C-alpha positions in Angstrom: 29.1 -6.3 -36.2 27.9 -3.3 -34.1 24.2 -2.5 -34.0 23.1 0.9 -35.2 20.9 3.1 -33.0 17.7 2.0 -34.8 18.5 -1.7 -34.1 19.3 -0.9 -30.5 16.1 1.1 -30.0 14.0 -1.7 -31.7 15.7 -4.3 -29.5 14.9 -2.3 -26.4 11.3 -1.9 -27.5 11.0 -5.6 -27.9 12.5 -6.2 -24.5 10.1 -3.7 -22.9 7.1 -5.3 -24.5 8.2 -8.7 -23.4 8.7 -7.8 -19.7 6.3 -4.9 -19.0 3.5 -7.0 -17.7 5.8 -9.0 -15.3 7.5 -5.7 -14.2 4.1 -4.2 -13.3 3.0 -7.3 -11.5 6.2 -7.6 -9.5 7.1 -4.0 -8.8 3.5 -2.5 -8.9 4.7 0.3 -11.1 4.8 0.5 -14.9 8.2 0.1 -16.7 7.4 2.8 -19.3 8.7 6.4 -19.0 9.9 6.3 -15.4 12.4 3.5 -15.8 12.8 2.8 -19.5 13.3 4.6 -22.9 13.9 2.9 -26.2 16.8 5.2 -27.0 18.5 5.4 -23.6 17.4 2.0 -22.2 16.8 1.1 -18.6 17.4 3.9 -16.2 19.4 2.2 -13.4 19.6 5.4 -11.3 15.9 6.0 -11.3 15.3 2.3 -10.5 17.8 2.4 -7.6 16.1 5.4 -6.2 12.8 3.6 -6.4 14.2 0.5 -4.7 16.0 2.5 -2.0 18.6 -0.1 -0.8 19.6 0.1 2.8 23.1 1.2 3.8 25.7 -1.4 2.7 23.0 -3.3 0.7 23.3 -3.7 -3.1 20.4 -2.9 -5.3 20.1 -6.6 -6.2 20.0 -7.5 -2.5 17.2 -4.9 -1.9 15.2 -6.2 -4.9 15.4 -9.7 -3.6 14.5 -8.6 0.0 11.5 -6.6 -1.2 10.3 -8.4 -4.3 11.8 -11.9 -4.1 14.0 -13.9 -6.5 11.5 -13.3 -9.4 12.1 -9.5 -9.1 15.9 -10.0 -9.1 15.8 -12.4 -12.1 13.6 -9.9 -14.1 16.1 -7.1 -13.5 19.0 -9.3 -14.4 17.3 -10.3 -17.6 16.8 -6.6 -18.4 20.4 -5.7 -17.6 21.7 -8.6 -19.7 19.7 -7.4 -22.7 21.1 -3.9 -22.2 24.7 -5.1 -22.1 24.1 -7.3 -25.1 22.7 -4.3 -27.0 25.8 -2.3 -26.3 28.4 -5.1 -26.8 27.1 -6.8 -29.9 
């Protein structure tokens, strides 16, 4: 069964509330507004611009280089939740 927009927005809200403190601690910027919206989800483009990967470096590689495995794991968790919302 596909989720309706209200269910997706609520799921995104719960995800944001779950990870916002860790996101701030790791990346030193708040998750709200700049990178996340309950209706549109995680803004990958804005986050990529914030991370500024080097030439020929993936965003995940840049996250790991700058913020360690904990930063990469947090973003992967966020991205998995986003894909789960859209696919389920």
